[in-house]
TORKOL-4160 file (C-alpha; in steps of 0.2 Angstrom, whole numbers, padded with zeros to 4 digits, m for minus):
256
<pt num="1" X="0134" Y="0150" Z="0145"/>
<pt num="2" X="0131" Y="0143" Z="0162"/>
<pt num="3" X="0112" Y="0144" Z="0159"/>
<pt num="4" X="0114" Y="0135" Z="0142"/>
<pt num="5" X="0124" Y="0121" Z="0150"/>
<pt num="6" X="0112" Y="0119" Z="0164"/>
<pt num="7" X="0097" Y="0118" Z="0152"/>
<pt num="8" X="0107" Y="0105" Z="0141"/>
<pt num="9" X="0111" Y="0095" Z="0156"/>
<pt num="10" X="0093" Y="0095" Z="0162"/>
<pt num="11" X="0086" Y="0090" Z="0145"/>
<pt num="12" X="0099" Y="0076" Z="0144"/>
<pt num="13" X="0094" Y="0069" Z="0161"/>
<pt num="14" X="0076" Y="0070" Z="0156"/>
<pt num="15" X="0079" Y="0060" Z="0140"/>
<pt num="16" X="0089" Y="0047" Z="0150"/>
<pt num="17" X="0075" Y="0045" Z="0163"/>
<pt num="18" X="0061" Y="0044" Z="0150"/>
<pt num="19" X="0071" Y="0031" Z="0140"/>
<pt num="20" X="0072" Y="0020" Z="0155"/>
<pt num="21" X="0054" Y="0022" Z="0157"/>
<pt num="22" X="0051" Y="0017" Z="0139"/>
<pt num="23" X="0061" Y="0001" Z="0141"/>
<pt num="24" X="0045" Y="m0008" Z="0144"/>
<pt num="25" X="0033" Y="m0009" Z="0129"/>
<pt num="26" X="0018" Y="0002" Z="0129"/>
<pt num="27" X="0002" Y="m0008" Z="0132"/>
<pt num="28" X="m0011" Y="0006" Z="0133"/>
<pt num="29" X="m0016" Y="0021" Z="0123"/>
<pt num="30" X="m0012" Y="0032" Z="0137"/>
<pt num="31" X="0005" Y="0026" Z="0138"/>
<pt num="32" X="0008" Y="0027" Z="0120"/>
<pt num="33" X="0001" Y="0045" Z="0120"/>
<pt num="34" X="0014" Y="0050" Z="0134"/>
<pt num="35" X="0028" Y="0043" Z="0124"/>
<pt num="36" X="0024" Y="0054" Z="0109"/>
<pt num="37" X="0020" Y="0068" Z="0120"/>
<pt num="38" X="0037" Y="0068" Z="0129"/>
<pt num="39" X="0047" Y="0068" Z="0113"/>
<pt num="40" X="0037" Y="0082" Z="0106"/>
<pt num="41" X="0039" Y="0093" Z="0122"/>
<pt num="42" X="0058" Y="0094" Z="0122"/>
<pt num="43" X="0059" Y="0091" Z="0103"/>
<pt num="44" X="0070" Y="0076" Z="0105"/>
<pt num="45" X="0074" Y="0065" Z="0090"/>
<pt num="46" X="0080" Y="0052" Z="0102"/>
<pt num="47" X="0064" Y="0050" Z="0111"/>
<pt num="48" X="0053" Y="0052" Z="0095"/>
<pt num="49" X="0063" Y="0038" Z="0087"/>
<pt num="50" X="0061" Y="0027" Z="0102"/>
<pt num="51" X="0042" Y="0031" Z="0103"/>
<pt num="52" X="0041" Y="0025" Z="0084"/>
<pt num="53" X="0051" Y="0010" Z="0088"/>
<pt num="54" X="0040" Y="0004" Z="0103"/>
<pt num="55" X="0024" Y="0008" Z="0094"/>
<pt num="56" X="0030" Y="m0001" Z="0078"/>
<pt num="57" X="0033" Y="m0016" Z="0089"/>
<pt num="58" X="0016" Y="m0015" Z="0097"/>
<pt num="59" X="0008" Y="m0014" Z="0079"/>
<pt num="60" X="0018" Y="m0028" Z="0072"/>
<pt num="61" X="0012" Y="m0039" Z="0086"/>
<pt num="62" X="m0006" Y="m0036" Z="0081"/>
<pt num="63" X="m0009" Y="m0028" Z="0064"/>
<pt num="64" X="m0028" Y="m0030" Z="0065"/>
<pt num="65" X="m0028" Y="m0017" Z="0079"/>
<pt num="66" X="m0032" Y="m0001" Z="0071"/>
<pt num="67" X="m0029" Y="0010" Z="0086"/>
<pt num="68" X="m0011" Y="0003" Z="0087"/>
<pt num="69" X="m0009" Y="0008" Z="0068"/>
<pt num="70" X="m0016" Y="0026" Z="0072"/>
<pt num="71" X="m0004" Y="0028" Z="0087"/>
<pt num="72" X="0011" Y="0023" Z="0076"/>
<pt num="73" X="0005" Y="0035" Z="0063"/>
<pt num="74" X="0005" Y="0049" Z="0076"/>
<pt num="75" X="0022" Y="0045" Z="0082"/>
<pt num="76" X="0029" Y="0045" Z="0065"/>
<pt num="77" X="0021" Y="0062" Z="0061"/>
<pt num="78" X="0028" Y="0070" Z="0076"/>
<pt num="79" X="0046" Y="0063" Z="0072"/>
<pt num="80" X="0044" Y="0069" Z="0054"/>
<pt num="81" X="0038" Y="0086" Z="0059"/>
<pt num="82" X="0052" Y="0088" Z="0071"/>
<pt num="83" X="0065" Y="0085" Z="0057"/>
<pt num="84" X="0060" Y="0102" Z="0050"/>
<pt num="85" X="0069" Y="0112" Z="0065"/>
<pt num="86" X="0086" Y="0104" Z="0061"/>
<pt num="87" X="0082" Y="0102" Z="0042"/>
<pt num="88" X="0087" Y="0083" Z="0045"/>
<pt num="89" X="0081" Y="0078" Z="0028"/>
<pt num="90" X="0090" Y="0061" Z="0029"/>
<pt num="91" X="0080" Y="0056" Z="0045"/>
<pt num="92" X="0064" Y="0063" Z="0036"/>
<pt num="93" X="0068" Y="0051" Z="0021"/>
<pt num="94" X="0070" Y="0036" Z="0032"/>
<pt num="95" X="0052" Y="0038" Z="0039"/>
<pt num="96" X="0041" Y="0047" Z="0027"/>
<pt num="97" X="0036" Y="0033" Z="0015"/>
<pt num="98" X="0031" Y="0021" Z="0029"/>
<pt num="99" X="0021" Y="0035" Z="0037"/>
<pt num="100" X="0011" Y="0039" Z="0021"/>
<pt num="101" X="0008" Y="0021" Z="0019"/>
<pt num="102" X="0001" Y="0019" Z="0036"/>
<pt num="103" X="m0010" Y="0034" Z="0034"/>
<pt num="104" X="m0017" Y="0026" Z="0018"/>
<pt num="105" X="m0019" Y="0010" Z="0027"/>
<pt num="106" X="m0029" Y="0019" Z="0040"/>
<pt num="107" X="m0040" Y="0027" Z="0027"/>
<pt num="108" X="m0043" Y="0010" Z="0019"/>
<pt num="109" X="m0050" Y="0004" Z="0035"/>
<pt num="110" X="m0060" Y="0020" Z="0039"/>
<pt num="111" X="m0062" Y="0032" Z="0024"/>
<pt num="112" X="m0070" Y="0045" Z="0035"/>
<pt num="113" X="m0056" Y="0046" Z="0048"/>
<pt num="114" X="m0054" Y="0064" Z="0050"/>
<pt num="115" X="m0038" Y="0064" Z="0061"/>
<pt num="116" X="m0029" Y="0053" Z="0048"/>
<pt num="117" X="m0035" Y="0064" Z="0033"/>
<pt num="118" X="m0027" Y="0079" Z="0043"/>
<pt num="119" X="m0011" Y="0070" Z="0046"/>
<pt num="120" X="m0009" Y="0064" Z="0028"/>
<pt num="121" X="m0012" Y="0082" Z="0022"/>
<pt num="122" X="0001" Y="0087" Z="0034"/>
<pt num="123" X="0013" Y="0074" Z="0028"/>
<pt num="124" X="0011" Y="0079" Z="0010"/>
<pt num="125" X="0014" Y="0097" Z="0016"/>
<pt num="126" X="0031" Y="0091" Z="0024"/>
<pt num="127" X="0036" Y="0083" Z="0008"/>
<pt num="128" X="0033" Y="0099" Z="m0001"/>
<pt num="129" X="0043" Y="0109" Z="0012"/>
<pt num="130" X="0058" Y="0098" Z="0008"/>
<pt num="131" X="0055" Y="0097" Z="m0011"/>
<pt num="132" X="0045" Y="0112" Z="m0016"/>
<pt num="133" X="0043" Y="0106" Z="m0034"/>
<pt num="134" X="0032" Y="0092" Z="m0027"/>
<pt num="135" X="0019" Y="0105" Z="m0023"/>
<pt num="136" X="0014" Y="0104" Z="m0042"/>
<pt num="137" X="0006" Y="0087" Z="m0039"/>
<pt num="138" X="0005" Y="0085" Z="m0020"/>
<pt num="139" X="m0002" Y="0103" Z="m0016"/>
<pt num="140" X="m0019" Y="0099" Z="m0022"/>
<pt num="141" X="m0019" Y="0082" Z="m0013"/>
<pt num="142" X="m0014" Y="0090" Z="0003"/>
<pt num="143" X="m0027" Y="0104" Z="0002"/>
<pt num="144" X="m0041" Y="0092" Z="m0003"/>
<pt num="145" X="m0038" Y="0081" Z="0012"/>
<pt num="146" X="m0038" Y="0095" Z="0024"/>
<pt num="147" X="m0054" Y="0102" Z="0017"/>
<pt num="148" X="m0062" Y="0084" Z="0018"/>
<pt num="149" X="m0056" Y="0082" Z="0036"/>
<pt num="150" X="m0065" Y="0098" Z="0042"/>
<pt num="151" X="m0081" Y="0094" Z="0032"/>
<pt num="152" X="m0084" Y="0078" Z="0041"/>
<pt num="153" X="m0086" Y="0083" Z="0060"/>
<pt num="154" X="m0079" Y="0095" Z="0072"/>
<pt num="155" X="m0062" Y="0087" Z="0075"/>
<pt num="156" X="m0049" Y="0099" Z="0082"/>
<pt num="157" X="m0034" Y="0090" Z="0075"/>
<pt num="158" X="m0043" Y="0091" Z="0057"/>
<pt num="159" X="m0045" Y="0110" Z="0060"/>
<pt num="160" X="m0027" Y="0112" Z="0066"/>
<pt num="161" X="m0020" Y="0103" Z="0050"/>
<pt num="162" X="m0032" Y="0113" Z="0039"/>
<pt num="163" X="m0026" Y="0129" Z="0047"/>
<pt num="164" X="m0008" Y="0124" Z="0044"/>
<pt num="165" X="m0011" Y="0120" Z="0026"/>
<pt num="166" X="m0019" Y="0137" Z="0023"/>
<pt num="167" X="m0005" Y="0146" Z="0033"/>
<pt num="168" X="0010" Y="0137" Z="0023"/>
<pt num="169" X="0002" Y="0137" Z="0006"/>
<pt num="170" X="0007" Y="0151" Z="m0005"/>
<pt num="171" X="m0008" Y="0163" Z="m0009"/>
<pt num="172" X="m0007" Y="0159" Z="m0028"/>
<pt num="173" X="m0010" Y="0141" Z="m0024"/>
<pt num="174" X="m0025" Y="0144" Z="m0011"/>
<pt num="175" X="m0015" Y="0149" Z="0004"/>
<pt num="176" X="m0024" Y="0162" Z="0016"/>
<pt num="177" X="m0015" Y="0168" Z="0032"/>
<pt num="178" X="m0031" Y="0176" Z="0038"/>
<pt num="179" X="m0041" Y="0160" Z="0035"/>
<pt num="180" X="m0027" Y="0151" Z="0044"/>
<pt num="181" X="m0028" Y="0162" Z="0059"/>
<pt num="182" X="m0047" Y="0159" Z="0061"/>
<pt num="183" X="m0045" Y="0141" Z="0059"/>
<pt num="184" X="m0031" Y="0139" Z="0072"/>
<pt num="185" X="m0043" Y="0149" Z="0083"/>
<pt num="186" X="m0057" Y="0136" Z="0080"/>
<pt num="187" X="m0045" Y="0122" Z="0083"/>
<pt num="188" X="m0040" Y="0129" Z="0100"/>
<pt num="189" X="m0058" Y="0132" Z="0104"/>
<pt num="190" X="m0063" Y="0114" Z="0100"/>
<pt num="191" X="m0049" Y="0107" Z="0110"/>
<pt num="192" X="m0054" Y="0118" Z="0125"/>
<pt num="193" X="m0072" Y="0113" Z="0123"/>
<pt num="194" X="m0067" Y="0096" Z="0132"/>
<pt num="195" X="m0055" Y="0101" Z="0146"/>
<pt num="196" X="m0052" Y="0083" Z="0151"/>
<pt num="197" X="m0043" Y="0080" Z="0135"/>
<pt num="198" X="m0030" Y="0094" Z="0137"/>
<pt num="199" X="m0018" Y="0085" Z="0148"/>
<pt num="200" X="m0003" Y="0078" Z="0139"/>
<pt num="201" X="m0011" Y="0083" Z="0122"/>
<pt num="202" X="0003" Y="0089" Z="0111"/>
<pt num="203" X="m0009" Y="0093" Z="0097"/>
<pt num="204" X="m0017" Y="0106" Z="0108"/>
<pt num="205" X="0000" Y="0114" Z="0112"/>
<pt num="206" X="0004" Y="0114" Z="0094"/>
<pt num="207" X="m0012" Y="0123" Z="0090"/>
<pt num="208" X="m0008" Y="0136" Z="0104"/>
<pt num="209" X="0009" Y="0139" Z="0096"/>
<pt num="210" X="0003" Y="0141" Z="0079"/>
<pt num="211" X="m0011" Y="0152" Z="0084"/>
<pt num="212" X="0002" Y="0163" Z="0092"/>
<pt num="213" X="0013" Y="0163" Z="0076"/>
<pt num="214" X="m0002" Y="0168" Z="0066"/>
<pt num="215" X="m0006" Y="0182" Z="0077"/>
<pt num="216" X="0011" Y="0188" Z="0077"/>
<pt num="217" X="0012" Y="0187" Z="0058"/>
<pt num="218" X="m0004" Y="0198" Z="0058"/>
<pt num="219" X="0004" Y="0211" Z="0068"/>
<pt num="220" X="m0006" Y="0206" Z="0084"/>
<pt num="221" X="0010" Y="0203" Z="0095"/>
<pt num="222" X="0002" Y="0205" Z="0112"/>
<pt num="223" X="m0011" Y="0192" Z="0107"/>
<pt num="224" X="0003" Y="0181" Z="0101"/>
<pt num="225" X="0011" Y="0182" Z="0118"/>
<pt num="226" X="m0005" Y="0177" Z="0127"/>
<pt num="227" X="m0006" Y="0161" Z="0117"/>
<pt num="228" X="0013" Y="0157" Z="0121"/>
<pt num="229" X="0010" Y="0160" Z="0139"/>
<pt num="230" X="m0006" Y="0149" Z="0139"/>
<pt num="231" X="0005" Y="0135" Z="0131"/>
<pt num="232" X="0018" Y="0137" Z="0145"/>
<pt num="233" X="0004" Y="0137" Z="0158"/>
<pt num="234" X="m0002" Y="0121" Z="0151"/>
<pt num="235" X="0016" Y="0113" Z="0149"/>
<pt num="236" X="0030" Y="0123" Z="0157"/>
<pt num="237" X="0043" Y="0113" Z="0148"/>
<pt num="238" X="0037" Y="0116" Z="0130"/>
<pt num="239" X="0054" Y="0120" Z="0123"/>
<pt num="240" X="0048" Y="0127" Z="0106"/>
<pt num="241" X="0038" Y="0141" Z="0115"/>
<pt num="242" X="0049" Y="0142" Z="0131"/>
<pt num="243" X="0066" Y="0145" Z="0122"/>
<pt num="244" X="0061" Y="0152" Z="0105"/>
<pt num="245" X="0043" Y="0158" Z="0102"/>
<pt num="246" X="0040" Y="0167" Z="0118"/>
<pt num="247" X="0057" Y="0176" Z="0120"/>
<pt num="248" X="0057" Y="0182" Z="0102"/>
<pt num="249" X="0039" Y="0189" Z="0104"/>
<pt num="250" X="0044" Y="0198" Z="0121"/>
<pt num="251" X="0058" Y="0206" Z="0111"/>
<pt num="252" X="0046" Y="0211" Z="0098"/>
<pt num="253" X="0035" Y="0219" Z="0110"/>
<pt num="254" X="0049" Y="0228" Z="0119"/>
<pt num="255" X="0054" Y="0236" Z="0102"/>
<pt num="256" X="0037" Y="0242" Z="0098"/>
């Protein structure tokens, strides 16, 4: 109980410190990325909503800036994806339509933007997760976007979202857990091909986490543990891995 209290107190203090830092509007891509990253690492809806708010303000100040639009889209996606843990459908409903509209606007500006195709595919996937019946008309859209994204260039985020699509889609609708595992691995390899881009990269950490999940699902628990440990070596405060994925995997190994 004391340990949980200390962890909760530390997280609350961290959120307070970060919000103070966010009181000034982000001016650079690096600052915007850091805002999104911190919210993702500790899975804080408070931080994620603040990041969306600040990036929305920045985009509203200059709607001709495509980089500002893309940074806003990423922040919205991280917030929406984070609602899944608590099944906060009300918060999801508050943001999903605008996020989809922003993704479509990005593709109007650059029809071959692989990252955006991957994110839009994932947004459709989240809609299906909350409302499975929507899979009848959104499933094919999500899959097509994911496949288009990986067909354009070797973009690790595109491969990550393609892998997620394959992992979470039922087999009868084209899902394939083994294909997903291979694609998660490819995404990780592509991220790691440029070591300079790994710091504060939440997509890379997400790829490691999902590769570990895919390994564990395939019965390769030791390999799963390696991926989770790699993620924590990169970011020791990655809460999803630190408090859930790695401890559960260590228990599974102990029971083998």
